[in-house]
N, C-alpha and C positions, 0 to 999 in steps of 0.2 A: 440584924444587917440585911440588907435587900440583897435581893438575889440577882446576881450579875447574869447578864444578856448572853445565852451561849450560841456561836454563829457556827454551822459548819460550813467548811470550804472544801469544795469536792476535789478530790486527787484529780492527780493526771497522769495518766503512763507516759512511761518514754523508754525506751530499748537503748542499752549503752553496748551491750554486744547483740549477735543475734538470737541467743539462749537467755539473755536475762534481762528480765522488766525491772522499774522501779517506779513507784508511786511517788509524786512530789507536789508540794505545796509551796507555793512561792513566801520567801519570808516578808516580802512587803506587806504581802493579803495580811499575812498574820498578825503583825505589828501593828497595823492600820488597827486593828479589832482591840489588842490589847491595849494600845495608847491610848483609845477612845472610851475603855473602861468594861469592854466585853470580855469575854471567854473564846477562844478561836479554838477548834475541834478538826478532825478532818473525816472527810465521808467518802471512803473506799467503796470500790467496785468489789462486788462479794464472786462475781462470776473471774473465772482463771484466765477465758478465751479475751483477749481483745476484740471488742466490736467497734471498730473505727469505722465513719461513714460521714458522708458529704451533706446531702440536705435530707435523705430519707432513712431516720434510726427507726422505724418503725418495721423494717424489715429483719432488724434483731429482737424487735418487743418481746414476741413469746420466749427466747431464748434467755432471757435477764432473769436472776434471781430477787424478784420484786421485795418480797416480804422483806429479807435481810435488808434491801435498799432501805424501808421504810421507817423499819425499825431504828435506823442511824435516824432519817431524817425527823424522827419521832422526839430525840434526845435534845433537838436543837431549837430556838426561837427563831432562826434566819438562816440563809444560805446562801453563800457566795459560789459561782461560777468564774474558774479563773482563764485567763487567755492562757494561749498555747498553739500549736502550729494543729495539732490534732482534736477533733471531739469524738465521743466514745456514744453508745446506745443510750449507758446508764445516765449520763450526764443531762441528755436530752429530755427521757424519762423522769428526772429529777425535776426539771424546769415546769413541765405542765404537771406534777403532782403539786409543784409549789402555786403554780397557776389554779389547780381547783379548789386545794384549798386555803385559799387566799393566805399562807406561807410568805414572808417577805424573802424575796429575791432579787440579787443584784448580779448580772452578767458582764462581765469583762471581757471586753474583744471576744476571741471565740465564745467565752460564754454568752456574749450574746448573740451569736450564732445559735448556741442551743436554746436560748431565748426563743428566738424567730422559729426555727424548726419545731420546735415543740408546739406551737400552734398554727403551725403550717404553712409557714411561710419559705424564705427560700434565701438562699446567699450565692454569693457570685463573683468571680476574681474583679479587679478593679483596672482599668486601663492605662493610669499611670502609677505602680506601685514605687514606680522610682521617687516618687515626689510623697508618698505617705509612709512607707517602710523607713524610719528614720530614727532607729532603737536609742540613740547615741545622745540625741538631742533632747531636752528638757520641754521647748515648746516647738511646735513645728505651724500649725496653724489656727484659726480663728474659727469657732462655731458660733451660730446663731440659733437662739432659743425661743421659741415659742412661748409669748407668752400667758398663753392659755394651758400651758403644760404644767405638772404637777412638778417636773424640773424645774421649772422656772420658780416655783415657788421654795424648791431646795434654795438653788443657787441666787434667786433675785436680782440677777444681771440678765440683759439680752445677747450680750457676749461675752465672751470670755476666750482664753488662747488654752490650748491642750496639746496634750504629745501625742505622737502617732506614730505607731509600728507594727501597721496591718498591710495587707494584699489583699484583703477583700471586704465587699460593701455589702448591703442588704439587696435581694432583688424584688422580691415578693413581701411586702409588710404584713400582710393576712390580718391577721386579730390585735394588732398591735396601734398605737399612736405614733407619727415622726412627735418627737419632742424637739430636737436638735439637726441642724444641717452645715456643712464642714464649707470650705469654700468652694469645693467645687461638685456641692450640691450633694454629696454624699448622704447619708442618714447615719449621725453621728451618735442619735441616742433617741432609742424606743421607750414606751412604756404602756403600761395599762392601767389607766384613769380609774378605773371601778376597783383597783386593788389597793390594800395598804402601800405597798411598795415593790414592785415588779417594774425594773428598769433595765435596761441594757445599754451600756455605752460603747463605743467604739476607741475611746481612749483608755489610760491605764493612770486612774486618781492615786492608786496606790504609791507609783514613784515619784509622787509629788504632794502627797498630803501635809508634808511635815515644812514645806516652805511656802505652799499656797494653799489659804483660806478657802477657796472655792473648791479645791477637792476634798479637803477635811469635811465642807459641811454634806457631801454625801456620805460620808459615814457616820458621822453623826446623826444625819436624820434618819440613815438606815437602821442603826440602832435605837432611836426612838420608836419609831413604827415595830421594831422587833419587841418591845416591851409591851405594846397593847395587846 
């Protein structure tokens, strides 16, 4: 029997009440992995203290329990960084490690922020969040894909419709390439062309993969690269 691909989904922290914290993994993301033949497991912060950051995660780098993080990553063939309201320093540390070791990595929404920050880029608040934070809509706007990008090789279309539930965008792209822009010229997809799979998305394919083959192509291609 062929070995199944193991994908680590990086857990996100949330506080329900002031003194209690939970770590969550979105069901849509883990299900997209299982439905495409992989195995999903959680990657958890070994730090007891939450270290939330905006653009400069490195102020916490010395405090990270790095070896415990790396031991978890070594169990996996690929990594997914989830969306969410906040990011923690250990998420960007993981994104940087994946880049350096060429471990396939998919960053979704806030996960895209981690990928950008890990490579010295920055993120800012958009000018028109009322247009882009629409969590109840399956499709919100069109994106235009660069024909020379790895992302185009996955989708094989110049334009597709995507969902949108965010209030931030990339300010400085640093060491990544633009792969797709939305109608307001915000960067919706970034990638590292020299890696097997290192892509950050502003939209949420996990919410549409069951009804939209364009979205499922992303997960299928990601898993294929994780086999290599």
